[in-house]
N, C-alpha and C positions, 0 to 999 in steps of 0.2 A: 653900753648903754642903749636900749631900744627907744627909737624915737615914735612917740604916739601916733605921728601921721605917716611913718614909714611902713608900707605894707608890699607885701610880695604880690606877684601876678594872679597867684593862687587865691590870696584874700580879697584882692580887687574883683576878681572874677565872683567870687562868691558874694561879695555886695553889690556888683552888677545884677546879679540873679535876685538877690535878696530885694532889692528896690522895686523888683516887679510886684511883690506882695505886701511891701511897708515901707514906709518913709523911712529913709535912714537919717539918724541924729547927725546934728551939725559936725561932729567931729568925723564921723564916717564920710559924709559928703566931702568934707575937706580932704581928707587922706585919699578919696578917690581921685579929686581933682589934681591933686598934688602929684599922683602916680601918673595920671594921664600926660601931664607935662613931660615926664621921662621917659616913658615908655610906648613903643609905637603900636604894640600889639592889642593892649588892653582897650584903648579907644577903639580900634577895628571891632574886637569882641562886643563891647557894648553896642556899637551900630548895628552888628549882626543880630544881638537880642531884639534891638529895637525894630528890625527889619522883621523879623519873625513874629513879633507881637502884632505888628501891623497886619501881616499876611493870615495870620490866625484870626484876627478880626474881620478880615473882610471874607475869609471861609465862614465864619460862624454867621455872618449877614447872609451869604448866599444860602447856606444850608438852612436857614430858617426861613428863607423865601421859597426853597422847595417844600418845606414842610406845608406851607401855606396852599402851595398850587401843585399837587402831586401831576404826574406825567400819565396816570392811567386813564 
């Protein structure tokens, strides 16, 4: 019998990426949290995704500033 909150690393990675675009439903959020308790790699992956999101946000901010003030 498959437990509804037992997810593989591949499934959790997909949910981590999906939550960048949408709000996970309560069952998905719980499944991710439970998985994070037993897996060492997936929380690291989630942190890396968050780091990339912040870095891209910073890059967009600097990119928009460059368009406002060209160096020519």
